[in-house]
N, C-alpha and C positions, 0 to 999 in steps of 0.2 A: 288527615286531609292531605291530598296530593299537592305537592309544590307545583306552582304554575309553570315554571320553566321545565320541570320534569314532564309535566303533562303535555306541554307543547312539542317536545321532541319525540313523543310517542305516537303522534297522530299525523294525519295528512291535513292539508289545507286546501280549500276550494275557493275559486273565484277571487283570488288575491290580485290586486293591481300589479302590473309588471312595469318596472322602471329600468329600461335598457340604457346602458351608458357605454360609450366608446372607450376602449383602453382602461377599463376599470374592473376590479374584482373586490367583492365584499366578503371579508373573512368572518367566520363565526367568532363570537366572544370579543368583538371589537365595537367601539362606539365611534361613529364617524359623522362629520357634518356634510350636508348637501345644500347647495344653493339652487333652488328650483325656479326656473324663469320661463321655460317654454309653455305657452298657454295651455296645451292639452295636458301637460303634466301638472300644472298648477290646478287644473280642474280635477285631475286624478287625485292630487293630494287632498283637496277638499273632501272628496269621497272617503279617502282613507281616514281623515281626522273625524269624520262623522260616524265612522264605523269602528272596527276593532284596531285601527291604527297600524295594521300590518301592510308591508310592501315587500315585493320580491325584486331584488336588484341583480341583474345579470349583465355580463359584458357582451358587446357586439363582436361578432367574429370578423376576422380580417376580410375585407371586401365589402363591408357594409356600406361604404361610401357610394357604391354603384346604385344603391336604392335607399337613400337616407330616410325616407318617410316610412319605411317598413320596420316592424319590430320582429320580423321572422328570422333575421340573420343573427340570432343570439346563440350563445352557448346554452346547453341544456342544464348545466350545473351552475348554481349561483348561491345567493344567501337570502334568507327571509329575515326581516328585521321589524322591530316595533319602533314607531316614531315616538320618542320619549320627550321631545321638546320641539316647539314650532314657534316661529315669529313671522307674521305677515308684514311686509315692508310697504311703504307708501306707494311704490311703483307697481304693486300687485304681485311682486315676486315673494318667495318665502324661503326663509332659512330653517332647516330642520336638523335635528340630531337623530340618528338611527342606531339602535342597539341591535346588532345581528344576533339572532337567537340560534340559528342552525344553518348548516349547509343543506341545500335542497337540490332535488332533481325535478325538472318540469315533466309532468306526465300528460298534460293536456293544456291547450291554449285556446282562448276564445277571443277573436278580434272584434272589438266593439267599434262604434263610430268614433269615439273620442280616444280610447286607449285599449290595450289588451289586458285581459285577466288570465290567470293561469291556475291550474290545479297542480300542487306539488307534494312531494313526499320527502321526508328526511333522508339524507345520504350519510349514514353513519360509517365510522371506521370499521373495518373488519376486525374480528377478534385476533389478538396477538398470538394466541396459542401458547407455545412454550418459549416465546421470545421476550418474556417480561424482563429477564436479566439483561438481555441485549438492549432492550428499550431503555431501561434505567441507565445503563452505561452511556448510550447515545445521548440521552437527555443531559446527563452530567457533563459530557464533553461539549454539548451545545451551550450550556450555561457558562462553562469555563471560557470558551471562545468569546461568547458575548460579553462576559465581564472584562476580558482583556481588551476588547474593542472599546468598551465604555471608558476604561481607564485611558486608552489612547486618545479618545475624543475629548477628554477633560470635561469642562462645563457643558459641552454639547452632548455628552453621553448620559445625561440625567434621565432622559426619556427611555433610553434603552435599558438602563439599570432598573427603572420602575417596571418595565415589562418582564425582565428576568426575575424580579422578586414577586411578581403578581400571582404566580401559581407554580406548583410543582408538577401539575398534570401535563404530560407530554402532548396530549391532544390539544389542549387549550394553548399551551405555550407555543407550539409550532405555528398555529394559525396567527397568533398575535405577532410573533416574530416575522412571519412571512409578510404580514401587512406593513411592517415597519421597514424591513431591510431589503426587500426585493423590488426593484423598480420596473422590470420588464413585464408588460402585461401578459405575454404568452407564458412566461415562466410562473407568474403569479397564478394564472389559471390552472397550469399543470399541478402546482402545489395544492390548490383548492380541490382539484379532482382526485388527488392521491388519497386513497382510503387506508393508508398505512402511516401511523405516527412515526414508526421507525424509519421509513423511507423519507418522510419529511425532515426528520432530525438529521439524517445524513446529508440531504440536499442543502438544508440550511447551514449545516456546518461548513460545507464547501463555500457557500456565499460568505459566511463570516471569515473564513480563512482568506478568501480573495480580498475582502475589505481590509483585513489586517495587513496583507502583503502590499496593498496599494499605499499604505501609510509608512512602509519602510523606505529609507533613503535609497536612491538609485546607486548602483555601483560607482564608487569613486566620489560620491557626494559625502562631504564631511558631516558627521553627526554632532550633536550638541556637546558631547563629552570629549571631542577631539580638539586639542589646542596646540 
């Protein structure tokens, strides 16, 4: 019997509701909450829950503010996720949790009266070829830098430690780390669109190094062990 997750990443999906969001990137292998309040997307959500519970989440490109009612100003690469939990509130709004199944590329969109649906296909990483040793080394460096940052953060580093321990697979690890440590939407989108786990490892290592540097005392500033 074919595992459902494996089956999902081997096929394309048709007529999936599109949920466009400003300054947002949905990464594969993450579980994220959403608060749905806009009436057309509440209606969209009802249709999702009555069907296969799948939704495509993509970011709006810079300049979307010029036409806020349109869903056409989106990136072509986003995430497809399954709604695994939902709770309707008394005010008609809904809280949901979405598990992102895979990174996708939009291949066709259909604008309906209420919302847009899309046909999408998986956007998988390119084969590493002979770079497996380099990828393993880059992953180990990434984990080491992340562990150092988690120690520096003390009690606040628990979530980072859990992500680092959650998988040894570079593809999964880089997406989960990007979701956690990279705040800038444009950089998050670039990481999502990168089809090389090795490139993502290097870019995320740079982010972790910068975060560690920001925690160092300024020149001339006394440290705890100086008295």
